[in-house]
N, C-alpha and C positions, 0 to 999 in steps of 0.2 A: 565251654571255654573255647574261644576261637583258636584254630590251629596256628594262625599268624602270631599269636602270643609267644609261641615257642621259638620264634626267630628273633625275638627282641633280645638286646644285649643283657638285660637283667636276668632273663630266664637262662641264657647260656652260662652266665657267671654263677648263678645259683646252682644249676644242675652240676656244673663242673666242680664247684666247691664241695657240695654234698658228696659227690662220687669220690673225690680225692680224700675227704675225711674218712669215709667208710673204707676206702682202699687202704689207707694208712692203718686204720684200726685192725683190718684183716691181716695185714702184714705183721703188725706187732703181735697179734694173737697167735699167728702161726709161728713166729719167732720164739715166743714164750713157750709154746707147746713143744718145740724142738729142743731149745736150749735149757729150759728149766724143768719141764715135765718129762723130757726124754721120750716123748710120744706116748707116755703112760697116762692113765686117768689122773686128773688133778682138779679138785673141786673148783677153786677160784678161777683158774685159767679156762677150764671147760665152760664155766658159767659166762666168762667174758666173751668167749668165741660164740656161744649160743646167742648172747645179746646182740653181738655185731651181725651175725647171720640173720637174726630176726629183723634188725633195722634195715638190712638190704631188702628183705621181703616187704617190709612196711613201706619203704620209699618207692619201690617198684609199683606196689599196689596203688599208692596215692597218685603216682605219676600216670599210670594207666587210666585211673578214674578221671584225672584232669584232662587227659587227651579225649576221653569220651564226652566231656562237657558236663553240664549241670546234672543230667540224668545219671551219668556214671558216678559222679560225686555223691549224689543222693543215695544211690544203691549201695555204695561202699559204706556210708555212714549208717544206713538202715541195717546192713548186715552187722556192723559193729554194735549197734544198739541192741539188736536181737541177741547176739552172743552175750553182751553185758547183762541184759535183763535176765537171761536164763541163769547166768552165774549168780546174780544177786538173789534170785529166788530158788536156786537149786535145792537147798536144804529145807525149804519151807513150803512145799506144795504137796504135802502128804494127805491132806483132807479134801474131800470132794468139792466143797464150795471154793476152796482156794485154788484147786486145779482148774476148775471152770473159769474162775476169774483170770487166771494166768493165761489160759488158752485164748480168751477174748483179748487180753492185752497184747499177746504176741502176734496173733493172726488177724486181729481186727483193728485195735487202737494204733499199734505201731505202723502198719502199712498206711492207714489213713493220715497219720501225722506226717509221714514223709511224702505222701501224695500232696498234701497241702503245701509242704516246702517246695516240692518240684514245680508246683503251679504258681508259686510266689504269693500265696494267699496269706498275708501276714496276720490278719485278725484271726483266721482259722487256726494256724499253727501256734500262735501265741496264746490262745485261750482254750482250745479244744481240750487239752489234757487237764490243766489246773482248774478250769471253770466248770467242766462237765464230767470228765471221767473220774477225777479224784473225788469230786462230790458224790458221784454215784457209788464209787467203791467205799467211801466213808459211810454212806447210808447202809450199804450191804454189810459192812463191818459191824455197825451198831445193831442191825437186825440179827446178825449171827451171834453176837456176844450174849444176847438174851438166852440163846440156847447152848452156845459153846464159846466160852471166853477165849480159848486158845485159837479157835478158827477166826474169830473177829480180829485178833491181834495179827495173825498171819496176813489177812487181807489188807490191813493197814500198811504192813511192811511191803506188800506187793505194790501198793499205790506209791510208796516212797521210792521203790525201785523203778517204777514207771517214770516218775519225775526225773530221777537222777540219770538213768540210762537212756531214756528216749527223749523226753521233752528238752532237757538241758542240752544234750549232745546234738539234737537236731538244729540248734542255732548255728552250728559250725557250717554245714552246707548251705544254710539260709543266707550266709554272707554273699553268695553268688546271685541272690535275687535283688540286692539293693541297687538303687539307681543313684549313682554319684556323678554329678556334673563334672565333665572333663576327665573322667576316669573310666569311661565306657569300655567294655571288653576286657578289663583288667581285674575284675573282682576276685578272680582266682588267686591273685597275689595276696589278698587279704586273708584267705584261708591258709595259704602257705606261711604267711607271717605269723598267724595264730599258732599253727602247728609247730613251726620252728622255735618260736620263743618259749612256748609252754613245755614242749617235749625236750628241748635242749636243756631247759632248766632242771628237769628230772635227771638227765644224764650228767650234767655238770655238778649237781648236788651229790650224786653218787661218786663222781671222780674226786671232787674236793673232800668229801667225807673220807675216802680211802687214803688220800694224800695227807690231810691235815686234821681230820676229825678227832676230837678229844671229848668234848662235853656233849651229852645227850640233850636233845631238845625236849622230847617227851618219852622217857624210857618205857612207860607203861603202854603208850599208844603205838609208837613206832620206834623200836629199839635201834634201828639202823640209821635214823636221822640224827645228825649232830649239828651243833650251833655253827661250827666252822664250815661244814659242808653246805648247810642251808644258806648261810650268808654268801659264801663263795659262789654257789650255784645261781642264786637270785641276782647277784651283782653281775656275774658273767653273762647271764641270759639277757639282762637289761641292756648291757653294752651291745650284745648281738642285735637286739631289737632296734637300737639306735642306728647301727650300721645298715640295717635292712630298710631304713626309712625311704630310700629312693624307689622302692617297689610299691610304696603305699602312697595314699594322699596326705600323709602326715609330714610335718616338719620334723627335723631331728629331735627337737625338744619334745614335741608331741609324741613321737614314737618312743622316746625314752620313758616318759611318764606312763604311757599306756603299757609298755613292756613291764615296767615295775609293778603296775596294778595286776597285770596278767600273771606274773610270776608269784606274787603274794597270794592271789586267789588260787593258783595251782598248788602252792604249798599248803594252804588251808584245806583245799579239797582232798589232798592226799592224806592229811591228818584225820579228817572226818571219816573217810572210808577205812583208814587204818584202825580207827577206834571201833568201827563196826566189825572188822575182821577179828580184832581181839575179843570182842564180845562173843563172837561165834566160835572162837578158838581155832581159827584157821590162819595159815601163813599167807596164802595166795588165794585169789578168787577162782583160779582154775589153772589149766595147763595148756591152753590153746596156743600161747606164744612162748616158745622155748626160751628160757633165760629170763623171761619177764613175768610169767604167771599166766593169768587169764586176761581177757579183753578188758575187763574192768580195772585191772592193775595198770593198764596203759591209759585208760580214759579217766582215772580218778582225778588227775590234775586239770581236766578239761571241763568237768561238769559244772563248775562255777565260772571258770574263765570264758567259756564259749558264749553263754547268754549275755554276760556283762559286756564282752567285747562287741557283740552284735549290737547291743543297745547304744554303746558309745559311738560306734560308726553310724548307726541309723540316726541318732539324734544330732550328732555333730557334723556329719558330712553328707548323708543321703538327702535327696530332694523329695 
């Protein structure tokens, strides 16, 4: 990402706006801790402050990665995928064949996937995992099932984790490799747009749910999601996406429609991985991010939205 991009008015406005929102949230959290909790432990308030502190850390990490350019962004997402894949497979790597498969995925497949992204080799990063690795793992699973059905099932789940945590997520940094006429040097704004729309939808669903949530969307899959919270969050994040249109190659109408698609996909992705958590009997994927859970708890809304957004931009705007 060219350093000059940080001197553009849009960048200054965005950075200032995000900093002000987080600063306001920090002040509110501190006020609640003093006035309501009397500086004593308080579950809801402590969780709110942990979430805000985590968002400070996330925003700083993304900002530093953008300063470092494409390599910095690729390395950040490679780390995120590594952590997410470990979380997805943490409870399912007890057998030798499965452990071996996961080591290959973590230290072989994952670095290669992100190397292809860093080099901008679209055919390689688009096909490497689904066309070759998943097929290879599926063949290994079939062979394993003939001797040990449980082991074969675990290998299949490992391949699912690889697709979700690595292949899908890698399309986010791949946005920086697209060649868009008249938009040269500003592709980082596409990544910022994606992150802000999808992640703000999660936050806004949480806030709307706390303020007005009554009816559960899917009580057995995600007890915390409500109809009011989901609709409010999706609508609010869609409006935010429309307001962000000046930093993108999209018109206001295009940005609105794309934002709506991204928020709906983010909502669906969250439900899919919530269902998997319920199947395993866990509340969160991990404890890496205080107040949020694991890395996969933050990326669940991006594993569907990132590849779809990439293809929308690639087909509609890239040359």
